[in-house]
N, C-alpha and C positions, 0 to 999 in steps of 0.2 A: 742307558736305564737315568739319561738325562733329558729323556726324550720328553718325560711327565711335563717338566718344567716349562716346553713350551703348551701344553694345554693350559698349562694356570696363567701363563703369563697372555694367551689369548683371553681367557675370563675376566683376570686382572683389565684387558685394556678395553673390553667392554664397558668394564663400570668405573678406570677412571679418564678415559679417554672425552668423553661426554660434556663431563665437568672442566676439564682442564682446557680441551679446545673451544669449547661450544657447540660442537656436534651433537645433534638430535639424533637422538638412538629410538627404533624402534619397536617395540616390545616382538612385534610379527614383522620380519624373520627374523631379528640378529639375537632373540636371548635362544630362543631352540636353534639356530645355524650355530651357534657359538658350544652351547653345549652340545650336538649332536661333533660337531672337530674336535673339544677337549676330549670326548669318552672315547671319539677314533683313536685317540694320539695316544691317550693310555693303554687301551686296547691296542692298539701295535707293538707297545712298549712290553706290554705284558706275553705276549705272544712270538717278541722274536727273539733274537740270538742272546743268552748274558754270556755267554764265554769270554773268555778272557785271555788271550795268547800271546808271550812275546816271539816277534819276526827280525830274524839280522836283515840286513841292506839288501845280499841276496837273495833270501825268501821273497821276501815284496815287489824285489825288482822279476821275481818269476812268477808272481800271484798278478802284475802290472800287465804279463805280456801273453797272458791266460789267453783264450777266442774268447769264453763267454763275456768276460772283463771290456777288451775291445771293442766288440761289436756292441755291447750296451754303450760303454764310452762315445762311442761315434754317433749312435743312433739321440743320444743329449746331445752334445756338440751338433748334431746339422739341427736339430730341434729348436738349441737355443740362439742359434743362426738367422733359423727361419725367421722366427718372434724379433727378432732383433732389426732383423732386414724388413720386416712387414712393418715395427714400429718407425722406422725411419723413415720408409717410401708415405706411411699413411699420417706421419706427424700432426701434421693442419689437423684432418680428420677425426682425428683422436684428439688432440687437445680441446675441442670445436666441441665434442661429443661431451668430455668429461667439465666444458663449462655447462654448457645446457642442463645436463641429467645429474648437478653435485648429491643430488640424495638417495638415486639409484641409478647408478651410472653400470655400462653395458657390465659384462662380466667377461665375456671375450676380449674385452680392451683391459679390465683392471686384473688378468690373468696373462698378460703377455706382458710389466714390468715384472712383477711377482712374481711368474717360471724364471725370467730371466736371470734378476737376484737367487733364487732356491738355485737352481743350476750350476752360477760359478760359485754361488758358498756349498756347492755340494762337492763341487771338486777341490774348492781350495779345504774343507773338511778334513781329505782324504789325504793330501796333502799335510795337513797340520800332524794327525796322524800318525804319518808317517815317521815327520822330524819328530815326534816323540814318541815311536818307536824305536829311532837312531841314537835317543838322547838316552832311553833306557836300558838298550843295547849297548853304550859307550861307542855309537857309531863312528867313522872319521867325518874327520870338520869340512874336507870338500864335499862329503855326502851331503853333509844337514844344507851347505850351502851354496846344493844347485837347487834343491827344493826350492830354496827362499826364494828366489825371484816369478815362480811360477805359482809363491803362496803370496806373493805383494800383487804381482798384475790380477790375480782372480778375485782378490778379497778386495780390490779396488773396483772392481766390476759391479759386485756385489754393492754394495754400498753404496755405488752411481745408477744403477736401477731400482733398488729400496729408496732412495731419494726423490727420482723419479716418479716412482707411483706414490710413493706421500708426498709430493708435490700437486698433485694432480687429482691422488680421492682422499674421499674421508679416511683419517684410521681405520676409524672405528669398522671400515668396510673390506678394506686393503690389506691392514695388519693380518687379520686372521688367515684369510688365504697366502700372504706371502708364508705366516709360519708353518701352515699346514703344508703344505707343499715344500719346504724348507726340508720337517719334518717326514717326509713322506720319502724326499729324494736321499736325504742323507740315512735312515734305515734300509730301501730297496739297492741303493749303490753301495753302502757302505755291506749288505749282507753278499753284494755279486762279489765283490772286491776281495773280501775273507772267505769266500765259497763256503759262509752261513747260511745260506741256503741250503745245501743240500740235507742238515740236520736241523729246517724247516720241513722240509719235506719227509723225511724221513717218520718225523714224529707224528706229524699230523698237525704239527700246531699251524699250520698254513689255515687252515678253516678261521680259529680264532684273529690272523695277522690280515686274512682277504676281509671278514666284517670290520673290522678297525677303518682297514684302509677304504671299503665303501659309508664308512657310518663320516669318515672324511672328507668325500669327493660330495656324499647329498648334501653336508652343511653349507660347502662352497657354494654348492648349488642352487642353494636357498636365497641366501643373499642375491638373488637374480628376482625376490620377490618385494623386495623393498617400493615403497611407494612415492612417487613421484612429489616433491614438496614445493610450496612458492621462497624462489632467493629474490631478495632485493638488486636492482640491478645499479650498477654501480653510476654512478650521475655525469653524462653528457658532459655538461655544462663546467668550463674549469673555474666561474665561481660561485659554483655546486658547494653549499657549509661544508664541512670538515666530519664531521655530528655525521652527516650522512651517508658521507666515503666511509669514517671506520665503521659503519653500520654493516656493510659487506665481511661478515666473516664467512669466510669460506674457505678452504686448503688449496682452493686452485682459482682464488680471486688474482692475479695478479695475471693470470692469461685472458681477461674481460678488457684488458686496457690495447691490444690490438683490434678485436670487433669495434672498439667503440671510438677509435681512434677512424676506425672505418666510416662505420656511424656517422662524426661526423665530418667526415669530407663528403661526403654524397649527401648530406642537407647543405654544405655550402655550394655545391653545387646546382642542386639546384633552385 
């Protein structure tokens, strides 16, 4: 039920981030893309499951061992591992692409840290839900303590990839994609874990849920239509004025330094 707050935060990000961070907002496609993601987030919440039940530790253990959830979890873990591996192997290429295309980055590259942060956050939220249920049903302390290491590890991984995405890309672009992926993964895997998808299919609400998901995906894809805008280069000369250097206002400004050093070395070699 709190998922609509994700849509509100996406809309607020479009208004606040350009003012606070100096990022340039492009009315097309930023406005319609944000509107689609917000509408899709609200729609998936309306047609999602609204039931709230209390589970014992034994019942949640049974839910965790369900074949449907285990297969879904394995697919999510494999997809996350593939994203992390690709980011590690192509780190230089990804950073160079983010540096040379600050206003219209490759969405497939933006998707990688956003998906890694959202998927680890999704699993962390499931463990957080389990801990909350244990507190509500007066579970044993050892049961709660057993969940905390997983919760801390997954939460740390989520923050790591979230910060990595914000370092490479404009918040105006990265945050809506991350927020939409987190909302979708939380909703889908929450329904799978607690078997709420059965009621969704029986009552025919899956049509509205699918429509909301389609709106979110369409909004994400629309960010590929952002136009390239010229950005000032960081000065190569160490004697350049500090005013010129400080004018390079970009979320990935620190990535220019290795390239500038390489260019300067090539100039000295010539």
